[in-house]
Each structure stands twice: as C-alpha cells, then as structure tokens.
C-alpha positions as CSV (number, residue, x, y, z in Angstrom):
1,M,-76.5,49.6,-50.4
2,K,-75.4,46.1,-49.3
3,E,-72.6,45.1,-46.7
4,R,-70.2,42.5,-47.5
5,P,-67.2,41.3,-45.6
6,I,-63.9,40.9,-47.2
7,L,-60.4,39.5,-46.3
8,F,-56.8,41.5,-45.9
9,S,-53.4,40.5,-44.9
10,G,-51.6,42.2,-42.2
11,P,-49.3,44.4,-44.3
12,M,-52.6,45.6,-46.1
13,V,-54.8,46.2,-43.1
14,R,-51.7,48.5,-42.4
15,A,-51.6,50.0,-45.5
16,L,-55.3,50.8,-45.5
17,L,-54.8,52.4,-41.7
18,D,-52.0,54.4,-43.5
19,G,-54.5,55.7,-46.1
20,R,-52.3,54.2,-48.8
21,K,-54.9,51.4,-50.1
22,T,-57.4,52.8,-51.8
23,Q,-57.7,49.5,-54.5
24,T,-57.8,45.7,-54.3
25,R,-57.3,43.0,-56.8
26,R,-59.2,39.7,-56.2
27,V,-59.2,36.8,-59.0
28,V,-62.4,36.1,-61.2
29,K,-63.5,32.8,-60.2
30,S,-64.5,30.9,-63.2
31,R,-68.1,29.5,-63.8
32,P,-68.4,25.5,-63.7
33,W,-69.1,25.8,-67.5
34,T,-65.9,27.8,-68.4
35,T,-62.8,25.7,-68.5
36,G,-59.4,26.8,-67.2
37,D,-57.9,26.8,-70.2
38,Y,-60.2,29.1,-72.3
39,F,-61.3,31.4,-69.0
40,A,-57.0,31.8,-69.0
41,S,-56.4,32.0,-72.5
42,G,-56.5,35.7,-73.1
43,E,-58.9,35.4,-76.0
44,Y,-61.7,36.7,-73.6
45,S,-63.2,40.1,-74.5
46,T,-64.2,42.4,-71.3
47,D,-65.7,45.0,-73.4
48,L,-69.2,43.6,-72.7
49,G,-69.1,44.9,-68.8
50,Y,-72.2,46.7,-67.6
51,E,-74.2,48.1,-64.4
52,A,-77.4,46.3,-64.4
53,S,-80.6,48.4,-63.0
54,R,-80.2,47.5,-59.5
55,G,-76.7,48.8,-59.4
56,E,-74.7,45.2,-59.5
57,F,-71.5,45.2,-61.4
58,W,-71.4,42.5,-64.4
59,A,-68.6,41.6,-66.4
60,G,-68.9,40.1,-69.7
61,F,-66.5,37.5,-71.0
62,R,-66.7,36.2,-74.7
63,H,-64.8,33.1,-76.1
64,P,-65.1,32.6,-80.1
65,S,-64.8,28.8,-79.2
66,I,-67.6,28.7,-77.0
67,H,-69.8,31.6,-78.0
68,P,-69.7,31.2,-82.0
69,D,-72.8,32.7,-82.3
70,G,-71.5,35.9,-80.6
71,S,-73.3,35.5,-77.3
72,A,-71.4,35.7,-73.8
73,C,-71.5,34.5,-70.2
74,Y,-71.7,37.0,-67.4
75,E,-69.9,37.1,-64.1
76,R,-71.4,39.2,-61.1
77,C,-68.9,41.3,-59.0
78,P,-69.1,39.3,-55.4
79,Y,-67.8,42.7,-54.1
80,G,-70.5,44.6,-55.0
81,A,-71.2,48.0,-56.8
82,P,-70.2,51.8,-56.1
83,G,-72.0,52.9,-53.0
84,D,-72.1,49.4,-51.3
85,R,-69.7,48.6,-48.1
86,L,-67.2,46.3,-47.5
87,W,-66.0,45.3,-43.8
88,V,-62.6,44.2,-43.1
89,R,-61.8,40.8,-41.4
90,E,-58.3,40.4,-40.4
91,T,-56.5,38.4,-38.0
92,W,-57.6,39.3,-34.4
93,R,-58.5,37.8,-31.1
94,G,-60.5,38.7,-28.4
95,V,-59.9,39.5,-24.7
96,V,-62.5,38.2,-22.2
97,A,-62.8,38.5,-18.4
98,I,-61.3,34.9,-17.1
99,N,-62.2,35.2,-13.1
100,P,-66.0,34.2,-12.1
101,P,-68.1,37.0,-10.8
102,G,-67.6,38.3,-7.5
103,K,-63.5,38.0,-7.7
104,T,-61.4,40.4,-8.7
105,T,-61.3,41.0,-12.6
106,E,-58.3,39.4,-14.7
107,L,-58.2,39.5,-18.1
108,G,-57.1,37.2,-20.7
109,V,-57.1,36.1,-24.5
110,A,-60.2,34.0,-25.5
111,R,-59.7,31.0,-27.4
112,Y,-63.6,31.4,-28.5
113,V,-65.7,34.8,-28.2
114,P,-69.1,33.6,-28.6
115,D,-70.9,37.1,-28.5
116,Q,-69.8,40.7,-28.5
117,Q,-71.2,41.0,-24.6
118,Y,-68.5,38.5,-23.2
119,C,-65.5,40.6,-25.3
120,R,-63.9,43.4,-22.8
121,R,-61.7,44.4,-26.1
122,V,-60.7,43.2,-29.4
123,E,-56.8,43.0,-30.6
124,F,-55.7,43.0,-34.0
125,Q,-52.3,41.0,-35.3
126,A,-51.7,43.5,-37.7
127,T,-51.3,46.5,-35.3
128,Q,-50.2,44.4,-32.0
129,A,-46.9,43.5,-30.6
130,R,-46.2,39.7,-31.4
131,D,-46.8,37.5,-28.2
132,S,-47.5,33.9,-27.9
133,E,-51.2,34.2,-27.1
134,P,-53.4,32.6,-29.9
135,W,-54.7,34.6,-32.7
136,R,-58.2,33.6,-34.6
137,P,-57.9,33.7,-38.6
138,S,-59.4,36.6,-40.3
139,I,-62.3,34.1,-41.8
140,H,-64.0,34.1,-38.3
141,M,-63.7,37.9,-37.3
142,P,-67.4,38.7,-36.8
143,R,-68.7,42.2,-38.1
144,W,-69.1,43.5,-34.7
145,A,-65.0,43.0,-34.4
146,S,-64.5,44.7,-37.2
147,R,-62.9,48.2,-37.1
148,I,-62.3,49.0,-40.9
149,T,-65.3,49.8,-43.3
150,L,-64.9,50.6,-47.1
151,E,-67.2,52.2,-49.5
152,V,-67.0,50.9,-53.3
153,T,-66.5,53.7,-55.5
154,G,-65.6,51.8,-58.9
155,V,-65.3,48.5,-60.2
156,R,-63.9,46.9,-63.3
157,V,-62.2,43.7,-64.6
158,E,-58.9,43.4,-66.6
159,R,-55.7,41.1,-66.5
160,L,-53.8,41.4,-63.5
161,Q,-50.4,42.3,-65.7
162,D,-52.4,45.4,-66.8
163,I,-51.9,47.3,-63.6
164,T,-50.4,50.5,-63.9
165,E,-47.6,52.2,-61.7
166,A,-49.9,54.6,-60.3
167,D,-52.5,51.5,-59.7
168,A,-50.0,49.8,-58.1
169,A,-49.5,52.5,-55.7
170,A,-53.0,52.7,-55.1
171,E,-52.8,48.9,-53.7
172,G,-50.7,50.0,-50.9
173,V,-47.2,48.8,-51.5
174,E,-45.0,49.9,-49.3
175,S,-42.2,52.9,-50.4
176,L,-39.1,52.6,-48.3
177,R,-36.3,55.1,-47.4
178,N,-36.6,57.7,-50.4
179,E,-40.3,58.0,-50.9
180,G,-41.2,56.8,-54.3
181,E,-38.0,55.5,-55.4
182,Y,-37.4,52.0,-53.6
183,W,-40.5,49.7,-53.0
184,K,-40.6,46.8,-50.5
185,D,-40.1,43.2,-51.9
186,Y,-42.6,41.4,-50.2
187,L,-41.1,37.8,-51.0
188,R,-37.6,38.7,-49.6
189,S,-38.1,41.2,-47.1
190,T,-38.0,40.4,-43.4
191,A,-38.5,42.3,-40.2
192,Q,-34.6,42.2,-39.8
193,C,-33.5,43.2,-43.5
194,D,-35.1,45.1,-46.2
195,E,-32.5,45.9,-48.2
196,L,-33.7,43.6,-51.1
197,V,-35.8,46.3,-52.5
198,C,-37.8,46.8,-55.9
199,L,-37.3,49.7,-57.9
200,N,-41.1,50.4,-58.9
201,A,-44.5,50.0,-57.3
202,R,-45.3,47.6,-60.0
203,D,-42.7,45.3,-59.2
204,S,-43.3,45.7,-55.7
205,F,-47.0,44.7,-56.0
206,W,-46.1,41.9,-58.3
207,T,-44.2,40.5,-55.1
208,L,-46.9,41.2,-53.1
209,W,-49.3,39.3,-55.5
210,D,-47.4,35.8,-55.6
211,S,-46.9,36.2,-51.8
212,L,-50.6,35.7,-51.7
213,N,-51.6,34.0,-54.3
214,A,-48.8,32.0,-56.3
215,A,-49.5,29.0,-53.9
216,R,-53.1,28.8,-55.0
217,G,-52.2,28.7,-59.1
218,F,-53.0,32.6,-59.4
219,G,-49.5,34.0,-59.4
220,W,-48.4,36.7,-61.7
221,D,-47.2,34.6,-64.6
222,A,-50.7,33.1,-64.7
223,N,-51.8,36.7,-65.2
224,P,-55.2,35.9,-64.4
225,W,-58.2,37.8,-64.9
226,V,-59.3,40.2,-61.8
227,W,-61.5,42.2,-60.0
228,V,-60.3,46.0,-59.4
229,V,-62.5,47.3,-56.8
230,E,-61.8,50.9,-55.8
231,F,-62.7,52.2,-52.6
232,T,-62.6,54.8,-49.6
233,R,-62.2,54.0,-46.3
234,I,-64.9,55.4,-44.1
235,N,-63.9,54.1,-40.8
C-alpha cells in the first residue's frame, strides 16, 4: 500500500466532507514521445489497460501511425491502484503562538509553519469563514496538516465526455433546491446568486471541469483522456 498526495479545490473538499464525492478525473499526461495531435485524435484504443503484478495500473494506448506493428505505449497511473491511499491537499494555514515564552499566549496566523510542533491548529479555507489573513496554497500542505485520506477502489481510463450522469453525480457536483432536479453551474454561480443552474449533473460537471481546467488547455471541448479514480473516504 502506497500513499500519495492529491490536490482538491475548495468546492470538492466540501463535497468530500459531505460524502458526495467518490470519483475524481485527472488529465492523462502524454509522454514526451507522444505528440499532442496524436494523443488527442481519438484514434487510440484504451482496451490495453491492465494491472501489473505489483498492483500498479497501466493504461495502454495504440495509434496506427505510431504503432503500425501492433505494439503500444503504456502510461502508469500516478494516483495508484486499488488499495493505495491518497491524502488530500487543500488551501490551508497554520495558527501558532506569536508571543515569546513566559508571556501570555496569543495566537496568530503564520506565513510559514516549519514543523508540526510549532502549530497550535490548522485551518482550512474550504470550511473557514473568509477573512483577510493569508492562506497557503494547497501544493504546500504537508502530510501532517491533511485532514482527509482516501482509499482507491478503482482506476480506469476514458475520454472526458464519456462520463455518465451517475458518474457526474459521483464527482460531487452540488444539487440545488429540488434534489436531483437542478445542479450548480460552477462557471456562473456566485455566493450572491445561484439562480443560474444546470438541469442535470453531467452539465454541472462540465462547468466544474472547465472552471478548473479550460485555462490549461484541457477544457470539455478538448475531450482529453482522463484517469478515473474511484475511492472511499477513510477519515
């Protein structure tokens, strides 16, 4: 069993805590010898995936122009295999004692927390009231500050737009008002107005995906290959 870190946005952290999120999709990063045009062309076959004897999941990709002899290239899942664990990194900050020893203890937000022994408590932006104190990016969260651990139960590869309605709901998108009838539009909804909604979970996931990935060139319309990681929350 291996442990790996994984980043989640604030809305998805809340979905994990609420028990709504049991899947995540992450872009399959192409190898240096795989050109972008080929990798996104849709001519690859993903029926070559298999689990190696050591429990790692590998997805096989074959393209007729690159592999005319019937060979294939393989990509190892960076998020592990069933039985492995993922600890969640989220936007956070550490609260420390800011007065010298012997003085009345006063707590304050630290711009940098070098070690767990100096931290009186950890706060999380996803579930904390907004204020002007600084937050640390999720990429800098150490293992000891993480509050959520997930156990991988399944891994597969598919194109982004192959997601089903049930899988979109399992991605943790938020149902609004009438349960299952209206879903959050993550591109247009604000804290002041959630009247702009989607009529199904799949469209809601589309807006969520684009809010996180379109600017990186992996938007819904690009239809990238994605790792589908299924999991259960163990704490």
